[in-house]
N, C-alpha and C positions, 0 to 999 in steps of 0.2 A: 771212599767214594760214597758208600751208603750213609756214613755219618754226616758228610757235608749236605746230602740231600735232605736228611731229617732236620738239620739245623735250619736250612732255608725254608722248609715247610713250617717249622714252628714260628719263624719270623713272619711268614706270610699270614699265618693264623692270627697272630697278635695284631698285625696291621689291619686285617679284615675286621677283627673285633672292634678295633678303634673306630674304623669307618662306620660300622653299624651303630656303635654307641653314639657317635657324633650325629648320625642321622636321626636316632631316637631323640637325642637332646634337642636337636633343631626342630623336630616335629612337635615335641612337648612345648618348647618355647613359643612356637607358632600358635599352638592351641591355646596357651595361656593368653597370648596377645589378642587373639581373635575373641576369646571369652571376655576379656576386659573391654574390648571395643563393643562387643554385643551388649554387655551390661550397661555401658555408657549410652548406647543407642536406646536400650529399653527405658532407662531413666529419662532420657530426653523425650522419647515418644510418650512416656507417661505424663511428663510435665506438659507437653503440648496438648495431650488429650484433656488434661484437667483445665488448661487454659481455654481450650475450645468449648468445653462444657460450661465454664463460667461465662464465656462470650455468648453462648446460646441462651443462658439464663437471664441476661440483662433485659429489663423491661421498664420503660419509663412511661408514666401517664401524666398528661398535662392537665392541671386543675383549672377549672373555669375561674376567671376569664382568660387565662393564658398569660397575657401581659397586662400590666396596669402602670400608668404613669406615676413616677415618684415625684411627690410635691415637696419633700424635705430637701433642703440644700446640702445637708451633711449625712453621709452614710457611715455609721459606726464602724471603725476599723479600716475604712477604705479611703476616706477623705471627703473634702467638700468640693462643690462645683456643679452639682445637679441644679437644674433650672437656669442658673446664670451662664454656665459655660457648656454644659452637656444636657442633652435630653436623656433622662434615665428612666428605666423601666424595671419593674419587678416581674420576673418570670417564675411562676409557681409550678413545681413538679412534685411527683411522688414516685418513689422507687418501689415497684411492686414485685421485685425479685428478692432472692435470698443472698445476693452478693452485693458488695459495695460498688458504686458506679462513679467514675471520675470523668467529668466533662473536660475535654481538652480544646475544643474549638466550637464556635457558633457561626453560622452563616444566616444572613437575613436577605431575602430577595422580595422587593415590593413592585407593585404595578401602579402606574400613574404618577406617584410621588414617593418620597422616602428613599429606600435603598434600591433605586432602579438599577444601579450598578451594584451587584451584591456586596453587602458589608461583611467583612471578615472580622470576628471578634475573638481575641485571645485573652487568657487569664492574666490579670495584673494585680500586683500587691497594692498599688495605689491607683486611684481613679485616673483614667486617661480616655481619650477618644477611641472608639472601636475596641472596647475591652469589657470584660466582666470580672466581678470580684473573685480573686483567687481563693479567698476564704470560703466561697460558696460552691466551689467546683466539685467537691466530693459529697455524694449522697449516700447515707448509711443504708444498709439493707432494711427494707420495710419502712423507711422514713416517708412520711406524708407531709404535704404542704411545705416543701423545701423551697425557699426563696433564693433566686439567683438574680443579682442586681446587674443590669447592663447599662453601659454608657455609650451614647452616640454623640457626634458633634451636634451643637445646637442648630446647625444649618440643616440637619436631617430630622424630620418628624415623621414617624410611621403613620400612614393613613389609617384612620379609625372611623369609617362611615357609620351613620345611623339612619336606618336599621343596619344591623351588622351584616357586612358582606366581606368575606375573607379576601384581603388585598396584600397580605404579607405571608410569606412562607419562612418559618424559622427551622433551621436544621441543626440538630445537636449531634456532635461527634464525641464518642467516648474513647477512653484510652485503650479499650480492647478492639477498637475498629468498628464498632456498631454505629449506625446512623439512625437517628429518630427525627421525625419532622412533624410539625403541626402548622395549621394556618391560623392567622389572627387578623381581625377578630375571629374567635372560635366559631366555625360554621355550625349552624343549627342542625342537630341530628334528629331523625324521625324514628320513633319507636311505636310499635302498635299500628293502629289504623292511620291512614294517610291524612284524615281530616284533623286529627289532634295528635299531639306528641308529648313525650316526657323525656327530659334529659337532665343530667346533673354533673357537677364537677366539684361541689363543695359540701362538706359534711362537718358538723360540729356537735358537741355534746354538752349537756348540763345535768346536774344531779341535785336532788333536794331531799332533805330529811331532817328530823329533829329527834333529840334524845341521845342517849348513850350509844356510841358505836356508829352513828350516822355521819354523813358528809353532806355539805351543801356548797355548790360551786360559787355562791355569792361570797364565800369566805376566802376564795382564791386570791393571791396577790394580784393576779391579772385583772380581777374584777374590782380591785380597790379594797379587798377584804383584809382582815387581820390574821388570816391563817398563815402558818409558818411550816417549814419543812419538818419541824419536830412533831407537828400535828397532822402531817400527811398532805399538806397543800403545796403543790410543786409547780403550778402553772404560773409563769411569769410573763407571758406575752402581753403586749400593751393593751390598754382598754380604749374605749371611745373617747374622743374622736380618733380616727385611724385612717391610714392610707388604704386604698381599696384592696390591694393584694397582700398586705402584710399580715402577720399574725396578730390577733387582737381578741379581746373578750367582748362579747356582744350581749346587751341586755334587751330581752324581749318581754313584753307584758308590763302591766302597771296596776295600781289600785283601781283606776277608772276603767281599764280594759284587762282584767286579770286572766291569767292562764289557770284553769281550774285544778283543784286537787293538791295545791301546794301548801306547805306549812304556813301558819299565820305570819310568822316572822319574815317571809319572803315578799309579802305585800303584792302577791299576784304576779311576780316577775321571776324569770329565769335568766341566769348568766351563762351564756354558751361560750365554751373555750375549745381549743384545738382537740382533735379526737384521740385522746389517750387518757388512761387512768392508771394509778399505781396499784401494785399488788405485792405483798410481802408477808413474811412470817409474823411480823408485828401488826397488831390491830391498828396501830397508828398509821400504817401504810397500806392497809387492805381495803381500798375503795371497792375493788372488785368483790371481795368477800362480803362487804356491807351491802352491795347490790344483790349478791346471791342470797343473803339472809333476809332480804326484804326491809332492812333498816333504812336503806337509801334507794330512792327511785331514780332510774336513769332515763334521760330524754335525749333524743337524737333529732337534729334537723338536717334536711337535705334540700339543697337548692334545686328548684324545679322550674323549667321554662316551658311554656306552651309554644312549641315550635310549629304547631299546625296552623290551620286557617279557620278553625271553628272554636268558639269558646266552650268551656266545660267547667263544672263545679266539682272539685276533688272532695268527695264526701266519704271515701273509705280507702283503706290501704293497709299494708302490713310491712314489717321489716324483720329480717332474720340474719343474725351474725353467728358464725360457727367457728370453733377451733377444736380439733381432735375429737371428731365424732359427736359424742353426747354433750360436749361443752358448748352451750349456745345461749344467745340472747334473742328473745322474740318479743315483738310488740305490735301495736296497732296504731293507726293514724289518729292522733288526738285532735289535731286541728291544723289550720294553716295561718301563717303570718303574711299578710298581703297589704301593701301600701301603708305600713305602720300600724295595722290593726290585727289582733288575733281573733279568729273565728273558729268555733268548734266544728268538727268534721260534719256534723249533721246539718249545720247552717252555713256551710262554706259558700262564699260568693262565686260568681262566674268569673273565670280567668280568661281575659281576652287574649287573642293570638299575639305572640311576640313579647309577652310580659312574663315576669318571673315571680315566684313566691317561695316561702319556706314551708315545706311539709314537715310538721313536728310529730314525731312518733314517741309514744310512751312504752318503755319496756315493761311488760307484765310478767314475763317468764325468764328467769335467769338461773342457769344451772351449770355448775362446774363439777363433773364427775371425777375428773382427774386434773386438779388445778395446775397451771404451768409452774415449773421450777426455774424458768428463765423468761426473759422478755419475748413476747410473741404477738401475733396479729390475729384478730378475729375478722374473718372475711364474710361477705354475704351480699344481699341485695335488698332493695325496697320496691314496693309497688304502690300504685295509686289508681283509683278508678272513680268514675262519676256515679257509682252506685249500682243498684239492681232495679228490679221492677220493670217499668216501661222502657227505661233507658237500655236495659239488657236485651230488649226484644226488637230494637229498631236501630236505625243508622246513627242515633245520638249516643250510643254506648261508646265509652272510651276506657281503655286500661293500658298501663305500661309498666315496665320494670327497668331497673338500671343497676349495674354493678357498682357497689360503694367503694370509696377509697380504702376503707378498713378502719378498725378500732385497734389502736396500739395498746397492749397491756405491758406496762413498764414495771419490771420486777425490781423491787427495792428490799433486799433482805435485811438491811439494817435500819435502825430507828434514827430519826433526826437528820436524814440526808436526802437529797434529791438527785 
């Protein structure tokens, strides 16, 4: 009797142990499954956080004039039909963020005429009504003066009154869900005092020098020069004559109306190209180094519009572009280019309200304490004023500043390539 009891007790103990072991294994499996799900959740949450951060970083700036009519019948890589079948426009944008931006849709809404019923434009590999060039939809981080070609039916012409009054709203939708908008014609913005104003949307550069280790933008292929990639000349945008909003090289000054301080071989003229220069380990690609050393002089022009109601003479100003603390470019207003004529700052003509001019700055201080090892941007602003003395003491005084699109430093570590 006692032996049978002990045998049943042993069996019960084994069964109980098995039950406890199964519970432990079940709990362990559950913990492993929960841990895996939590890890997946954390990875998903981290990816969503990164995506949200990138979304918040997106920033698009519209370059003046915003839109410009395309007069060429053929768009390279997209097809023909502009003017004859479609009304085409160049939209000029700059990516001021550190992430790439992809445009997925455009909306245009007009008042009076044009897209009175909103026009919806989608990317297209070939030209078609209500579309934009698929090849233009991606804007690289820090890229400036990026052109997006739009096509509307030739029955729709966007209103463009003169003087400029914004009658079109263009909405830009990105792949991350951000929405940017601007009005066209670009509304005039007021800086400084209400009587006069300063605004800008275009910036270009020129450089001049003679002798060993110097660079001159007149040698750029874009300016019709003989420079090549092997000698550090990489600008290939078209030269005059040019469509209003496309990339182009622009000649300012001449022997009869010279810009002062240029090498004799320049004949008093500067060729302005899109705002970027090369930098690299080879002297053949170190335009930035040549500027730093003083072998090459850098010039920057900024488009300025008197958006006020009072005329003023821009007789002084300065510019400063900075990257990484002590690395900076600084200069002063050299003069202005107004109605086809260059005038030194000290003898600048009076700019009537509603008209524009180029403020040309000469970089006098260039310093790179820690040169970039990859492509980067120099950011900053420019200022203009009608001087000091009596103007500074009464209601005739004017001054203004504007944030510049930026100077792109293009890192080229190897020789002979662009």
